[in-house]
C-alpha positions as CSV (number, residue, x, y, z in Angstrom):
1,I,-15.6,24.8,-12.9
2,I,-14.4,22.7,-15.8
3,I,-16.1,19.3,-16.0
4,T,-14.4,16.7,-18.2
5,Y,-16.4,13.8,-19.9
6,N,-14.4,11.8,-22.4
7,N,-12.1,14.8,-23.1
8,I,-15.1,17.1,-23.9
9,Y,-14.9,20.3,-21.8
10,T,-18.1,22.2,-20.7
11,M,-18.6,25.0,-18.3
12,K,-20.9,24.8,-15.3
13,S,-21.9,28.1,-13.7
14,I,-22.3,28.4,-10.0
15,T,-23.8,31.2,-7.9
16,L,-21.6,33.5,-5.7
17,A,-23.4,32.2,-2.6
18,S,-22.5,28.6,-3.6
19,L,-18.9,29.6,-4.1
20,V,-18.7,31.2,-0.7
21,L,-20.3,28.1,0.9
22,L,-17.7,25.9,-0.8
23,V,-14.9,28.0,0.5
24,L,-16.2,28.1,4.0
25,V,-16.7,24.3,4.1
26,A,-13.2,23.7,2.8
27,A,-11.7,26.1,5.4
28,S,-13.5,24.5,8.3
29,S,-13.1,20.8,7.4
30,V,-10.5,18.7,9.1
31,S,-8.1,16.9,6.9
32,A,-8.3,13.1,7.2
33,L,-4.9,12.5,5.7
34,I,-2.6,9.8,7.1
35,T,0.8,11.1,8.2
36,V,3.8,9.7,10.1
37,N,4.7,10.4,13.7
38,T,8.5,11.0,13.2
39,T,9.2,10.1,16.9
40,T,7.5,6.7,16.9
41,Q,7.4,6.2,13.1
42,N,3.8,5.1,13.5
43,L,1.1,6.1,10.9
44,I,-1.3,8.5,12.5
45,D,-4.7,10.0,11.6
46,E,-6.0,13.5,11.9
47,Y,-7.0,12.9,15.6
48,G,-3.5,11.7,16.5
49,R,-4.5,8.0,16.7
50,V,-2.0,5.4,15.6
51,R,-3.5,3.7,12.5
52,I,-2.9,0.2,11.4
53,F,-4.0,-1.0,7.9
54,H,-4.8,-4.5,6.7
55,G,-5.7,-4.9,3.1
56,V,-5.1,-6.3,-0.3
57,N,-3.6,-5.3,-3.7
58,A,-5.8,-4.7,-6.7
59,V,-3.6,-4.3,-9.7
60,Y,-5.1,-5.0,-13.2
61,K,-2.1,-5.3,-15.5
62,I,-3.8,-5.4,-18.9
63,F,-6.5,-3.4,-20.8
64,P,-8.7,-1.8,-19.5
65,W,-6.0,-1.3,-16.8
66,H,-8.5,-1.3,-13.9
67,P,-10.8,-3.9,-12.3
68,L,-14.2,-4.3,-13.9
69,T,-16.7,-1.8,-12.5
70,N,-20.1,-2.9,-14.0
71,E,-20.8,-6.2,-12.2
72,F,-19.4,-8.6,-9.8
73,D,-16.9,-11.1,-11.1
74,P,-14.9,-13.5,-8.8
75,Q,-11.7,-12.8,-10.6
76,N,-11.9,-9.4,-12.3
77,S,-14.2,-6.9,-10.5
78,L,-14.0,-4.3,-7.8
79,V,-17.6,-3.2,-7.3
80,Q,-19.7,-2.3,-4.3
81,F,-20.3,-6.0,-3.5
82,D,-16.5,-6.5,-3.3
83,I,-16.0,-3.4,-1.3
84,D,-18.7,-4.5,1.2
85,N,-16.9,-7.8,1.5
86,L,-13.5,-6.1,2.1
87,Q,-15.1,-4.0,4.8
88,E,-16.8,-7.1,6.4
89,W,-13.4,-8.9,6.5
90,G,-11.7,-5.9,8.3
91,F,-9.7,-4.7,5.3
92,N,-9.2,-0.9,5.5
93,A,-6.6,-0.4,2.8
94,I,-6.0,-1.3,-0.9
95,R,-2.9,-0.9,-3.0
96,F,-4.4,0.2,-6.2
97,G,-2.6,0.0,-9.6
98,A,-2.9,3.2,-11.6
99,M,-1.4,1.8,-14.8
100,W,0.7,4.1,-17.0
101,P,-0.7,2.7,-20.3
102,G,-4.1,3.7,-19.0
103,V,-3.0,7.1,-17.8
104,E,-1.0,8.0,-20.9
105,P,-1.8,5.7,-23.8
106,E,-0.1,8.0,-26.3
107,K,3.0,10.1,-25.6
108,G,1.8,13.4,-24.0
109,V,-1.9,12.4,-24.2
110,F,-3.5,11.8,-20.9
111,N,-6.7,9.7,-20.8
112,Q,-9.1,11.8,-18.6
113,T,-11.7,9.1,-18.8
114,Y,-9.4,6.5,-17.3
115,L,-8.3,9.0,-14.6
116,D,-12.0,9.6,-13.7
117,V,-12.7,5.9,-13.5
118,I,-9.9,5.1,-11.1
119,K,-10.5,8.2,-9.0
120,G,-14.2,7.2,-8.8
121,M,-13.2,3.7,-7.6
122,V,-10.8,5.2,-5.0
123,N,-13.6,7.5,-3.8
124,Q,-16.0,4.6,-3.6
125,L,-13.5,2.7,-1.5
126,G,-13.0,5.8,0.7
127,D,-16.7,6.0,1.3
128,A,-16.4,2.6,2.9
129,G,-13.5,3.7,5.1
130,I,-11.0,1.9,2.9
131,Y,-7.8,3.9,2.2
132,A,-5.8,3.6,-1.1
133,I,-2.1,3.6,-2.0
134,I,-1.8,4.7,-5.6
135,D,0.8,2.4,-7.1
136,F,2.9,2.6,-10.3
137,H,3.1,-1.1,-10.9
138,Q,5.6,-2.7,-13.2
139,D,7.0,-6.2,-13.5
140,I,9.8,-6.6,-16.1
141,I,8.9,-3.2,-17.6
142,N,6.7,-4.0,-20.6
143,R,4.7,-6.6,-22.5
144,R,7.6,-6.9,-25.0
145,F,9.6,-8.5,-22.2
146,C,6.7,-10.7,-20.9
147,G,5.9,-8.1,-18.3
148,E,3.9,-4.9,-17.8
149,G,4.1,-1.3,-16.5
150,I,5.5,1.1,-19.1
151,P,3.4,1.9,-22.2
152,D,4.6,0.6,-25.6
153,W,5.3,4.0,-27.0
154,A,8.0,4.6,-24.3
155,V,9.9,1.4,-24.9
156,V,12.3,0.5,-27.8
157,L,14.3,-2.7,-28.2
158,P,18.0,-2.4,-27.8
159,E,20.1,-2.3,-31.0
160,E,22.1,-5.3,-29.9
161,T,20.9,-8.5,-28.3
162,L,22.0,-8.9,-24.7
163,P,21.4,-11.8,-22.3
164,F,18.0,-12.1,-20.6
165,P,16.6,-10.0,-19.0
166,M,17.1,-7.8,-22.0
167,P,17.2,-4.2,-20.8
168,A,14.4,-1.8,-21.9
169,V,15.4,1.6,-23.1
170,M,13.1,4.6,-22.4
171,E,12.8,6.3,-25.8
172,K,16.0,7.5,-27.6
173,Y,17.8,10.5,-26.2
174,P,21.2,11.9,-26.9
175,V,23.9,10.0,-25.1
176,D,26.8,11.7,-23.1
177,N,30.1,10.6,-24.7
178,V,31.8,10.4,-21.2
179,T,29.2,8.6,-19.1
180,G,27.6,6.6,-21.9
181,Y,24.1,7.6,-20.6
182,P,21.5,10.2,-21.7
183,A,20.9,13.1,-19.3
184,L,18.8,12.0,-16.3
185,D,16.3,14.8,-16.7
186,L,15.5,13.6,-20.3
187,C,15.1,10.0,-19.2
188,L,12.7,11.0,-16.4
189,S,10.6,13.6,-18.4
190,R,7.7,11.3,-19.3
191,F,7.7,9.3,-16.0
192,V,7.6,12.6,-14.1
193,A,4.7,13.8,-16.3
194,Y,2.8,10.6,-15.5
195,W,3.3,11.1,-11.7
196,K,2.4,14.8,-11.8
197,Q,-0.9,13.9,-13.6
198,L,-1.7,11.3,-10.9
199,A,-0.8,13.6,-8.1
200,S,-3.0,16.3,-9.6
201,T,-5.8,13.8,-9.8
202,F,-5.7,12.6,-6.2
203,V,-4.4,15.7,-4.4
204,D,-7.9,16.4,-3.0
205,V,-8.7,12.8,-1.9
206,D,-8.0,12.4,1.8
207,T,-8.5,8.7,1.8
208,V,-5.4,8.2,-0.4
209,I,-2.5,7.4,2.0
210,G,0.1,8.2,-0.7
211,Y,1.8,7.5,-4.0
212,E,4.1,4.5,-4.5
213,I,6.8,5.7,-7.1
214,I,7.6,2.3,-8.6
215,N,6.9,-1.4,-7.8
216,E,9.9,-3.7,-7.3
217,P,12.5,-1.8,-9.2
218,W,15.5,-3.6,-10.7
219,G,18.9,-2.4,-9.8
220,G,19.9,-1.3,-13.3
221,N,22.2,-2.6,-16.0
222,I,24.2,-5.3,-14.1
223,Y,26.2,-6.0,-17.3
224,R,27.6,-2.5,-17.5
225,D,28.0,-2.2,-13.7
226,P,28.5,-5.5,-11.8
227,L,28.7,-3.6,-8.5
228,L,24.9,-3.3,-8.8
229,L,24.8,-6.9,-7.7
230,D,28.0,-7.3,-5.7
231,Q,27.8,-4.2,-3.5
232,M,25.0,-3.8,-1.0
233,G,23.2,-0.5,-1.4
234,H,25.1,0.5,-4.6
235,A,22.0,0.1,-6.8
236,D,19.9,2.1,-4.4
237,R,22.4,5.0,-4.1
238,V,23.4,5.2,-7.7
239,N,20.1,4.5,-9.6
240,M,17.1,4.5,-7.3
241,L,17.9,7.6,-5.2
242,P,18.2,10.0,-8.1
243,L,15.0,8.7,-9.6
244,Y,13.1,9.0,-6.3
245,K,14.4,12.5,-5.7
246,N,13.3,13.7,-9.1
247,V,9.8,12.0,-9.0
248,N,9.3,13.2,-5.4
249,A,10.0,16.8,-6.5
250,A,7.5,16.4,-9.3
251,I,4.8,15.1,-6.9
252,R,5.6,17.8,-4.4
253,S,5.1,20.5,-7.0
254,V,1.4,19.7,-7.1
255,D,0.8,17.8,-3.8
256,Q,2.5,18.7,-0.5
257,Q,0.1,16.6,1.6
258,H,0.0,13.0,0.7
259,A,2.8,10.5,1.6
260,V,5.3,9.3,-1.0
261,F,6.0,5.6,-0.9
262,F,9.3,4.2,-2.1
263,E,11.0,0.8,-2.3
264,K,14.6,-0.5,-2.3
265,S,16.0,-2.2,-5.4
266,L,15.4,-5.9,-5.7
267,V,19.1,-6.5,-5.8
268,D,19.6,-5.3,-2.3
269,V,18.2,-8.2,-0.3
270,Y,18.6,-6.9,3.3
271,D,18.4,-3.2,3.6
272,S,18.7,-0.3,1.1
273,Q,21.2,1.9,2.9
274,Y,19.3,4.9,1.7
275,P,20.2,8.0,3.7
276,A,17.9,9.4,6.3
277,G,15.1,11.5,4.9
278,T,14.9,9.7,1.6
279,P,13.5,10.8,-0.8
280,G,12.4,14.4,0.0
281,G,14.6,15.3,2.9
282,I,14.2,14.9,6.7
283,E,11.6,17.7,6.8
284,Y,9.3,15.4,4.8
285,N,9.6,12.3,7.0
286,D,6.1,12.9,8.3
287,R,5.0,12.2,4.7
288,Q,7.5,9.5,3.6
289,I,6.9,5.7,3.8
290,L,9.2,2.9,3.0
291,S,7.3,0.2,1.1
292,Y,8.7,-3.3,1.5
293,H,7.8,-6.7,0.1
294,I,8.5,-10.0,1.9
295,Y,8.3,-13.3,0.1
296,C,10.1,-16.6,0.6
297,G,10.9,-18.8,-2.3
298,N,7.6,-20.5,-3.4
299,V,6.9,-23.4,-5.6
300,G,3.5,-23.2,-7.4
301,G,2.2,-20.9,-4.7
302,N,3.3,-23.1,-1.8
303,P,6.2,-22.5,0.6
304,R,9.2,-24.8,0.4
305,H,9.2,-25.5,4.1
306,V,7.5,-23.5,6.9
307,G,10.5,-23.2,9.1
308,E,12.8,-22.2,6.2
309,C,10.3,-19.6,5.0
310,D,9.8,-18.2,8.5
311,G,13.5,-17.7,8.9
312,E,13.9,-16.1,5.5
313,N,10.9,-13.8,6.0
314,K,12.2,-12.8,9.5
315,F,15.5,-11.9,7.9
316,F,13.8,-9.7,5.2
317,L,11.6,-8.0,7.9
318,E,14.6,-7.2,10.1
319,G,16.2,-5.6,7.0
320,A,13.1,-3.5,6.5
321,M,13.1,-2.4,10.2
322,T,16.8,-1.6,9.9
323,D,15.9,0.7,7.0
324,L,13.1,2.3,8.9
325,R,15.2,3.2,11.9
326,R,17.8,4.9,9.6
327,L,15.3,6.6,7.3
328,G,13.1,8.1,10.0
329,G,9.8,7.9,8.2
330,G,7.0,5.3,8.2
331,G,6.8,1.8,6.9
332,F,4.2,-0.4,5.2
333,M,4.5,-4.1,4.0
334,T,2.7,-3.5,0.7
335,E,3.2,-7.0,-0.6
336,F,3.4,-10.5,1.0
337,G,1.6,-13.8,0.5
338,A,1.0,-14.6,-3.1
339,I,0.3,-18.1,-1.9
340,S,-2.2,-20.9,-1.9
341,N,-4.5,-22.1,0.9
342,T,-2.6,-25.1,2.0
343,T,-1.8,-25.6,5.7
344,N,1.9,-24.7,5.2
345,A,1.0,-21.7,3.2
346,M,-1.5,-20.4,5.8
347,E,1.0,-20.9,8.6
348,T,3.6,-19.0,6.6
349,I,1.4,-15.9,6.1
350,T,0.2,-16.1,9.7
351,Y,3.8,-15.9,10.9
352,M,4.3,-12.8,8.8
353,M,1.2,-11.1,10.1
354,D,2.2,-12.0,13.7
355,Q,5.6,-10.4,13.0
356,A,3.9,-7.3,11.6
357,D,1.8,-7.0,14.8
358,D,4.9,-7.1,16.9
359,Y,6.1,-3.9,15.0
360,F,2.6,-2.4,14.6
361,Q,3.2,-2.5,10.8
362,S,0.5,-2.3,8.2
363,W,0.2,-4.7,5.2
364,T,-1.6,-5.4,2.0
365,Y,-1.8,-9.0,0.8
366,W,-0.9,-9.9,-2.8
367,Q,-3.6,-10.0,-4.2
368,F,-7.3,-9.6,-3.9
369,K,-8.2,-11.4,-7.2
370,F,-6.4,-12.9,-10.1
371,Y,-7.2,-9.9,-12.4
372,N,-5.8,-11.7,-15.5
373,D,-2.3,-11.3,-14.1
374,L,0.2,-12.1,-16.8
375,T,3.2,-12.1,-14.3
376,T,1.6,-14.1,-11.5
377,S,2.5,-17.8,-11.1
378,S,-1.1,-19.0,-10.7
379,E,-4.6,-18.2,-9.7
380,L,-3.8,-19.7,-6.3
381,E,-2.8,-16.3,-5.0
382,S,-6.3,-14.9,-5.2
383,L,-8.9,-14.7,-2.5
384,Y,-11.2,-16.6,-4.9
385,L,-10.7,-20.2,-6.1
386,S,-10.4,-21.0,-9.8
387,N,-14.0,-22.2,-9.8
388,G,-15.2,-18.8,-8.7
389,T,-16.0,-19.6,-5.1
390,L,-14.6,-17.7,-2.2
391,D,-11.4,-19.1,-0.6
392,L,-12.8,-19.2,2.9
393,I,-9.6,-20.7,4.3
394,K,-7.5,-17.8,3.1
395,V,-10.0,-15.1,4.0
396,K,-10.3,-16.5,7.5
397,T,-6.6,-16.4,7.9
398,L,-6.2,-12.9,6.6
399,S,-9.3,-11.5,8.5
400,R,-7.6,-11.1,11.8
401,T,-8.5,-9.4,15.0
402,Y,-6.5,-6.2,15.3
403,A,-6.6,-2.5,16.3
404,Q,-7.4,-0.3,13.4
405,A,-7.0,2.9,15.4
406,I,-5.2,3.4,18.8
407,A,-5.8,6.5,20.9
408,G,-2.4,6.4,22.5
409,E,1.0,4.8,22.4
410,P,0.8,1.1,21.5
411,R,2.8,-1.4,23.5
412,K,1.5,-4.9,22.5
413,M,-0.8,-6.4,20.0
414,K,-1.2,-10.2,19.6
415,F,-3.7,-12.4,18.0
416,D,-3.8,-16.2,18.2
417,I,-5.5,-17.5,15.1
418,N,-5.9,-21.0,16.7
419,N,-8.0,-20.0,19.7
420,G,-9.1,-16.4,18.9
421,D,-7.3,-14.9,21.9
422,F,-6.4,-11.3,21.4
423,T,-4.5,-8.8,23.5
424,L,-4.0,-5.1,23.0
425,S,-2.0,-2.9,25.4
426,Y,-1.4,0.8,24.9
427,E,-0.8,4.0,27.0
428,I,-4.0,6.0,26.6
429,N,-3.9,9.6,25.5
430,T,-7.0,11.1,27.0
431,S,-6.7,14.3,25.0
432,I,-7.6,12.3,21.8
433,S,-11.3,12.8,21.2
434,Q,-11.9,9.6,19.1
435,P,-11.9,6.0,20.4
436,T,-9.5,3.2,20.0
437,V,-11.1,0.9,17.4
438,V,-10.7,-2.9,17.4
439,Y,-11.9,-5.1,14.5
440,L,-12.8,-8.7,15.0
441,N,-14.5,-11.1,12.6
442,E,-17.3,-12.5,14.7
443,A,-18.6,-15.0,12.2
444,M,-15.2,-16.5,11.3
445,H,-13.3,-16.4,14.6
446,Y,-16.0,-16.2,17.3
447,P,-19.0,-18.1,16.0
448,S,-20.3,-18.9,19.5
449,G,-19.6,-15.4,20.8
450,Y,-16.7,-13.7,22.6
451,K,-15.8,-12.0,25.8
452,A,-14.0,-8.6,25.8
453,K,-12.8,-7.0,29.0
454,I,-10.3,-4.4,30.2
455,T,-7.8,-6.3,32.4
456,T,-5.4,-3.4,33.0
457,G,-6.3,0.3,33.6
458,A,-9.7,1.8,33.4
459,A,-11.7,2.3,30.2
460,T,-15.1,1.8,28.7
461,L,-16.0,-0.7,26.0
462,T,-18.8,0.0,23.5
463,Y,-20.0,-2.0,20.5
464,P,-21.2,0.4,17.9
465,Q,-21.7,-2.2,15.1
466,K,-21.0,-5.8,14.3
467,N,-17.3,-6.7,14.3
468,I,-16.2,-3.4,16.0
469,I,-15.3,-2.7,19.6
470,N,-14.6,0.9,20.7
471,I,-12.5,1.8,23.8
472,T,-12.9,5.2,25.4
473,P,-11.8,6.7,28.7
474,S,-14.0,6.2,31.7
475,S,-14.4,8.6,34.7
476,T,-11.3,7.1,36.4
477,T,-9.0,6.9,33.4
478,T,-5.9,9.0,33.7
479,N,-3.7,10.2,30.9
480,G,-0.8,7.8,30.1
481,Q,-2.5,4.9,31.9
482,L,-1.7,1.5,30.5
483,I,-4.9,0.0,29.0
484,T,-5.1,-3.7,28.2
485,L,-8.0,-5.3,26.3
486,E,-8.3,-9.0,26.2
487,I,-10.7,-10.9,23.9
488,T,-11.5,-14.6,24.2
489,R,-14.0,-17.0,22.6
490,E,-17.1,-18.1,24.5
């Protein structure tokens, strides 16, 4: 076994008996990977339960390219205290930025120390039951363009000045005289290498849901090709799809198990018009997830108007659902929010979470902490206020009652944040050995207690720990029976 510490390699011997034991354990263990039911398009776990994820983003866009790990800090850390809080608030997912400048600070030189740190953080989250999406995050490409994402060594300034946003050029490669572009395989060579390194790092981590190829990609050179803006789906078909296919192939060369997440281009405001089976083909739809972001126009972290934002957000969500039905894989709202704690703001994100419940969609709020974010409008987006205290209003809004795992086919899930009422209905699958799991924040939403009862069908309720209700079949439960759980405040 080769153990790496700061790029120093040593050999560690093991006995033959230990090796045999390791092999037997690996062969008998059950994979905890999250996949997609291609019939219902729900995310499912190894037991066949529908899984729903609520969580946050944790993207640290500057050096050291990851949240602080040594001690708690209200704006910069991701330590055990933070993880305990996330678990307490019912968050079971985190979209985690694995920043390219940290992974490959010099061309062709991968920083194993950085990879070990982020893998250690992901494993620490996994130990608390919090799954991770590994995200290549970029906003406006690079620090030279007031953004972040691609390392300095991979970016050169264009030879002639063009209107803002000035296009970044990935290194300098020979240009085809006919198309005016360098060969695609040359352009993708370093990005592919970055993703292969990440996939190799996380291939054995079951609590990784998948890999998000690129955050919020722009459509391309709109000055050379105006159709990128004018024709819906053109940017996704011409620029994004070839990129996704190539990166997907690179990931699949080392990891056939985890899901691949992909987004539409920012210039396509409704749906992408990607073909079914994007990016790896229909046979991979059980491991392919459309990542979509929903924001209305904000001013200083506050919505313009609640009704206007709700209509805008509903339009974007319907576009994402249109994409999902055509594509055939899963879906995940990996960004929304980025908002203050005003009444209008909280009503806006509550509306979005209500809509997500209607479609049994998972989400991760942007973002957990400020993390010295050079492209974020203000610290108002964080779950911590600028004075370092916890934003209790926002946490209470995001910490909703919901089903984290459903042992059957979901039919309805609804939470009323104003009075704490919650309803879950599903057709139970009695062949699933694990329970339906419902999370509720007792302290924030039920301070005087709550009542939970089965109002339709027959099932047993148990309370294994604080904030958790389990539903299991009773002696009179029949397969396919409609089970309805209702929770009310005392």
